[in-house]
N, C-alpha and C positions, 0 to 999 in steps of 0.2 A: 209767446209767450214763456219759450228758451228764454226768445235772443234778448229779449225783458229779465228775464233773472239775469244772464248773466251779465248781463249792465246793471246794472242794480249792483251785481257782486263786484264788478269792478270797481265803484263809483266807490260800496263803502271799502272794499279794499284802497281805493288811493287813498282814500277821507283818511282812513284808521295812518296810513304814513305820515297824511300832512300834519296830524294831531301830531303823531310820535316825533318826528321833528324838530316840531316846536316842547312837545314836553320835555325832549332831549337835554336841552339846556338847562330848562329850571332843573330837572334832579339833578345836572348835575352839582349849577352851584347851593340846592342844599348840602348834599351827601357831604362835599369839600366847607362849606363853614359849618358843618358842625365837625368835620374834622380838623378845625384850626381849632372852632370856641373849645374844644375837651382840654386844652392845655391851656391851663389854667394860669396867669402871674404875676407874680406879687411886688410891692415897691418895698423895696429895705430906709427904714423906717432910722434906725442906729445903726451902727459896727462898736460892739464889747470891744472884740482884737479878732486874731488874726483868727480862732475860729467858733467865733459865735454871736451871731448877728439879731434886730428885731425887727419888725413888717411893722407897718402901720395898722395892720389887724390889731395889732398887740401879740403875736403869737413871737416867743423867744426861741430860739433856732440855735442850734449846735452839731458845726457838721457833723459828715458819716465819714468815718474812715481814716482820719488826721488826729495830728496833733499839736499845736504850738506853743509853742514861747508863753509866759504867766508876762502879762506887763502890774505894777503895782497896784498891790488893795490890801483889805487888809490882811495883816501874816504874813503877807507873802511880796519880796523883792522882785523887782520886774531879772527876767532871766533873761540872757545876749537874746537878741532880734526879736521879742518881746514887740516892743514898739515898730520894729522895720514890719511883721506881721499882721500887727494891725495896721498899718498904714494905706499898708499892697490892698490890705483887706476892702479899708472905705473907699481908696481912688476908685478900684473896678465896682464897688457897689453901692451907693449912701447914695438913694433916690431913683439908682433903676430899679432896671425890672427882672427877675430873676421867675423862672421854673425850679419846680421840685420836684422829686423824684424819694420813694421811701424804700423800704425795704422790712425783712422780717422783725424791727422794734421800732415801736414809736415814739418814743417815748426814753428819756435818759432818769436817775435818778431822782435830778431835779426841776423834772416835768418839763426839760425843755424838750421841742421837736427837733424827731433826728434826720435828718434828711444829705443827700447828695446837687444842689446846688448846679445847675443850670446860668451862662447870659442870653443874653437875646443874639448875639452873636452867633450861641450855642458848643460856647467854648463850654467844657467843662470845671468849674472852681476849684472844689475839692483838689485835685489833679493839679492843676498851674500853681497855688499857691505851693505843693512840693516839689513841685518841678523847676519853684524860686528857690528852694532851698529855703523854705518859712514855716518848717512843719517838719515833722515823724511819721511817716508811717506807722497807723493804729489798728491791729487788725480786734475786731471784736464781735465775737459771733450774738446773734443770724445774724448781724450788717455785712453780710459779706460779696456783694454782687458785683463789686468792684475794684475784687482784691487785688488781683496782677495789676489794674491797670494801675492804680494808685503805687504798687511798691516800687512797679515799674518808673513808676515821676519818678519817684524815692530815688532811684539806684539811677538816674540819669543826673537827677542832682550833686551828689555822690561824686559820681561819675567828675563832673564839671568844677568841682568841692565850689559849688555855690551855700548864697547862707551859712544855717549854722555850719553848711563841712567845709569851709570856705579855710578858716583859723585850730584846724582842731588842732586839738590838745590829749595826749595820750598816756596814759598812764597804765603801769606796770600795776597789769591784778589779775585773777582767774573770775569771771563774771555766771553764774546761771542762770539759763530762761528753763523756763515752764514750756514746755512741747503744747499744751496743749492750753496754759493764756493765751501763749506768744507773747510773753512778760520775758529782764528781764534783772539779773536785782547782784548786786555784791553778794561776796562769797557771806559780811557780818548781817547783811538783813535779816530780820527774822522769818523775813518772809520763805525765807530761800532754804533756808529747815524743813517747811512745812511743806515739799515742792515731793511730791511721788517720785523714788526709784527710775518707775519705767519713760517718767517726762522731763526725768531729766537731761539739759543735754550743754555742754562747755563750751564756753566763748573767750580764746585767748584777750581779746580789747573788744569795748564798749563798737568801736569802726564792723567789727565782724559780727558782733549782736543785730545792732539795726540795719546793717547790706544780709542780714538772711531774713529779714520781715519780722523782728521784735523791735519792739518800745521797753524803756524802761518803765519798773516796777514807781507806782506809783512816789512807795513808804520810800521811795533811793531817791528819788527823781531830783534831790537837791546834789546830788553828788556828781548825775553825770554833764551839768552843765557848766561846765569849769572852763572858758575861755580864754585867750590873751586878746 
């Protein structure tokens, strides 16, 4: 009787291991399939400019952490490198698959979805645009997940004098930065007068302000894109 029970246990034990060996590949497939499907891919339908696109599902996307020069539109003439930034964006993205990553704020005041863009090869588009000098770094809380990486990309472009930074024309003057918003202004800008004293920082050149990770205040932006 004991021998019979022992043999039965051995058989069942052996059967368990055989089924486990058969089940493991299936379990691995299901787990990896679930992991890969967790990353959603989207197709780009239209490229508006250097930092805005439209997906085939109708979503309008604005890139987080960068600001590309404007192209011609109503009441706005194209800024230097605006069309180069759009062409670069279009070359990489049009009809391509991309994945998105979000941060603390999902939409801007225009209703556009705010996102970090990753290409099929794994490269980080927001950073690539900055690395090529086709936009400047734009700090905006609460979307600060990749701030250090994006500022580093801009500093590399400035050092290499790529794109926006290669024909830099510096005018004498003093610029006032807001340490809270990370924007800088001409002294004559009305917004500069509203900056609290404790948040003020003075820059002697625009280059210094950009290098410190500050972006031009929107009201003053026309004064900052004067290239030869």
